[in-house]
PAROKE-509441 format. One record per residue (C-alpha): residue number from 0; x, y, z; residue in three letters. Coordinates in steps of 0.25 Angstrom, whole numbers. Layout:
REM PAROKE-509441
r num:NUM | east:X | north:Y | up:Z | residu:ALA .
...
REM end
This chain:
REM PAROKE-509441
r num:0 | east:-83 | north:33 | up:80 | residu:GLN .
r num:1 | east:-90 | north:47 | up:78 | residu:VAL .
r num:2 | east:-95 | north:54 | up:89 | residu:HIS .
r num:3 | east:-105 | north:64 | up:85 | residu:LEU .
r num:4 | east:-106 | north:74 | up:98 | residu:VAL .
r num:5 | east:-118 | north:83 | up:98 | residu:GLU .
r num:6 | east:-121 | north:97 | up:106 | residu:SER .
r num:7 | east:-130 | north:111 | up:105 | residu:GLY .
r num:8 | east:-142 | north:105 | up:108 | residu:GLY .
r num:9 | east:-153 | north:112 | up:121 | residu:GLY .
r num:10 | east:-163 | north:122 | up:125 | residu:LEU .
r num:11 | east:-166 | north:131 | up:114 | residu:VAL .
r num:12 | east:-180 | north:141 | up:114 | residu:GLN .
r num:13 | east:-188 | north:138 | up:100 | residu:PRO .
r num:14 | east:-185 | north:146 | up:90 | residu:GLY .
r num:15 | east:-168 | north:144 | up:94 | residu:GLY .
r num:16 | east:-156 | north:138 | up:89 | residu:SER .
r num:17 | east:-147 | north:129 | up:90 | residu:LEU .
r num:18 | east:-134 | north:120 | up:86 | residu:ARG .
r num:19 | east:-130 | north:107 | up:87 | residu:LEU .
r num:20 | east:-119 | north:100 | up:84 | residu:SER .
r num:21 | east:-116 | north:87 | up:81 | residu:CYS .
r num:22 | east:-98 | north:86 | up:80 | residu:ALA .
r num:23 | east:-91 | north:72 | up:78 | residu:ALA .
r num:24 | east:-80 | north:68 | up:87 | residu:SER .
r num:25 | east:-71 | north:65 | up:75 | residu:THR .
r num:26 | east:-66 | north:76 | up:63 | residu:ASN .
r num:27 | east:-76 | north:67 | up:52 | residu:ILE .
r num:28 | east:-67 | north:66 | up:40 | residu:LEU .
r num:29 | east:-80 | north:61 | up:29 | residu:SER .
r num:30 | east:-91 | north:63 | up:23 | residu:ILE .
r num:31 | east:-104 | north:67 | up:34 | residu:TRP .
r num:32 | east:-116 | north:70 | up:35 | residu:SER .
r num:33 | east:-123 | north:77 | up:48 | residu:VAL .
r num:34 | east:-137 | north:73 | up:52 | residu:ASN .
r num:35 | east:-145 | north:78 | up:63 | residu:TRP .
r num:36 | east:-156 | north:72 | up:69 | residu:TYR .
r num:37 | east:-164 | north:76 | up:79 | residu:ARG .
r num:38 | east:-174 | north:70 | up:89 | residu:GLN .
r num:39 | east:-185 | north:70 | up:101 | residu:ALA .
r num:40 | east:-190 | north:64 | up:111 | residu:PRO .
r num:41 | east:-201 | north:53 | up:108 | residu:GLY .
r num:42 | east:-199 | north:57 | up:91 | residu:ASN .
r num:43 | east:-189 | north:51 | up:81 | residu:GLN .
r num:44 | east:-177 | north:53 | up:78 | residu:ARG .
r num:45 | east:-180 | north:64 | up:66 | residu:GLU .
r num:46 | east:-169 | north:72 | up:55 | residu:TRP .
r num:47 | east:-164 | north:83 | up:56 | residu:VAL .
r num:48 | east:-153 | north:86 | up:47 | residu:ALA .
r num:49 | east:-144 | north:83 | up:37 | residu:THR .
r num:50 | east:-131 | north:88 | up:31 | residu:LEU .
r num:51 | east:-125 | north:79 | up:22 | residu:ALA .
r num:52 | east:-110 | north:77 | up:17 | residu:PRO .
r num:53 | east:-112 | north:87 | up:5 | residu:ASP .
r num:54 | east:-118 | north:98 | up:15 | residu:SER .
r num:55 | east:-133 | north:95 | up:11 | residu:SER .
r num:56 | east:-143 | north:96 | up:22 | residu:THR .
r num:57 | east:-156 | north:91 | up:25 | residu:ALA .
r num:58 | east:-165 | north:94 | up:36 | residu:TYR .
r num:59 | east:-179 | north:90 | up:42 | residu:GLY .
r num:60 | east:-189 | north:97 | up:39 | residu:ASP .
r num:61 | east:-194 | north:101 | up:53 | residu:SER .
r num:62 | east:-181 | north:108 | up:56 | residu:VAL .
r num:63 | east:-177 | north:112 | up:39 | residu:LYS .
r num:64 | east:-172 | north:129 | up:39 | residu:GLY .
r num:65 | east:-169 | north:130 | up:57 | residu:ARG .
r num:66 | east:-161 | north:119 | up:54 | residu:PHE .
r num:67 | east:-147 | north:117 | up:49 | residu:THR .
r num:68 | east:-135 | north:108 | up:48 | residu:ILE .
r num:69 | east:-121 | north:110 | up:45 | residu:SER .
r num:70 | east:-109 | north:103 | up:49 | residu:ARG .
r num:71 | east:-93 | north:108 | up:54 | residu:ASP .
r num:72 | east:-83 | north:98 | up:46 | residu:SER .
r num:73 | east:-73 | north:105 | up:51 | residu:ALA .
r num:74 | east:-77 | north:102 | up:65 | residu:LYS .
r num:75 | east:-86 | north:88 | up:64 | residu:ASN .
r num:76 | east:-99 | north:93 | up:69 | residu:THR .
r num:77 | east:-113 | north:94 | up:62 | residu:GLY .
r num:78 | east:-122 | north:104 | up:68 | residu:TYR .
r num:79 | east:-138 | north:109 | up:68 | residu:LEU .
r num:80 | east:-143 | north:123 | up:68 | residu:GLN .
r num:81 | east:-156 | north:123 | up:74 | residu:MET .
r num:82 | east:-165 | north:138 | up:71 | residu:ASN .
r num:83 | east:-175 | north:139 | up:75 | residu:SER .
r num:84 | east:-181 | north:131 | up:84 | residu:LEU .
r num:85 | east:-193 | north:122 | up:87 | residu:LYS .
r num:86 | east:-197 | north:115 | up:98 | residu:PRO .
r num:87 | east:-197 | north:104 | up:91 | residu:GLU .
r num:88 | east:-185 | north:104 | up:86 | residu:ASP .
r num:89 | east:-183 | north:97 | up:103 | residu:THR .
r num:90 | east:-175 | north:84 | up:103 | residu:ALA .
r num:91 | east:-161 | north:78 | up:102 | residu:VAL .
r num:92 | east:-154 | north:79 | up:90 | residu:TYR .
r num:93 | east:-143 | north:72 | up:86 | residu:TYR .
r num:94 | east:-132 | north:75 | up:73 | residu:CYS .
r num:95 | east:-131 | north:63 | up:65 | residu:ASN .
r num:96 | east:-115 | north:63 | up:56 | residu:PHE .
r num:97 | east:-114 | north:53 | up:46 | residu:LEU .
r num:98 | east:-100 | north:52 | up:42 | residu:ILE .
r num:99 | east:-99 | north:42 | up:31 | residu:GLY .
r num:100 | east:-104 | north:32 | up:35 | residu:THR .
r num:101 | east:-109 | north:30 | up:46 | residu:GLN .
r num:102 | east:-117 | north:37 | up:56 | residu:ASN .
r num:103 | east:-116 | north:46 | up:72 | residu:PHE .
r num:104 | east:-122 | north:52 | up:81 | residu:TRP .
r num:105 | east:-124 | north:62 | up:91 | residu:GLY .
r num:106 | east:-128 | north:60 | up:106 | residu:GLN .
r num:107 | east:-139 | north:70 | up:102 | residu:GLY .
r num:108 | east:-142 | north:85 | up:111 | residu:THR .
r num:109 | east:-158 | north:91 | up:114 | residu:GLN .
r num:110 | east:-162 | north:99 | up:108 | residu:VAL .
r num:111 | east:-173 | north:106 | up:116 | residu:THR .
r num:112 | east:-181 | north:118 | up:110 | residu:VAL .
r num:113 | east:-192 | north:123 | up:122 | residu:SER .
r num:114 | east:-195 | north:137 | up:127 | residu:SER .
REM end
């Protein structure tokens, strides 16, 4: 079982930045993808970003141009750089790794954007 540990969430003012990290508990030797999702209270879970094995990326319309997804394979870690944050970005953010054909999820980290 691969465990994903998220970090980097917190309280930030509108216009500020945060970088979320998602670290796997073991070395990842196969091809893997990184995904980020978020869920605000009372809302459905929303897809945020994807980083494919070929390093191509895709973003949801609400975050495109502001968020950047990346990974460091040597550290078995995925990242989500969030810039120009808005109050509507407030949510619990979840990372997901697709390793081979298996999905693994982080525990979630709270991001709150407020004055």
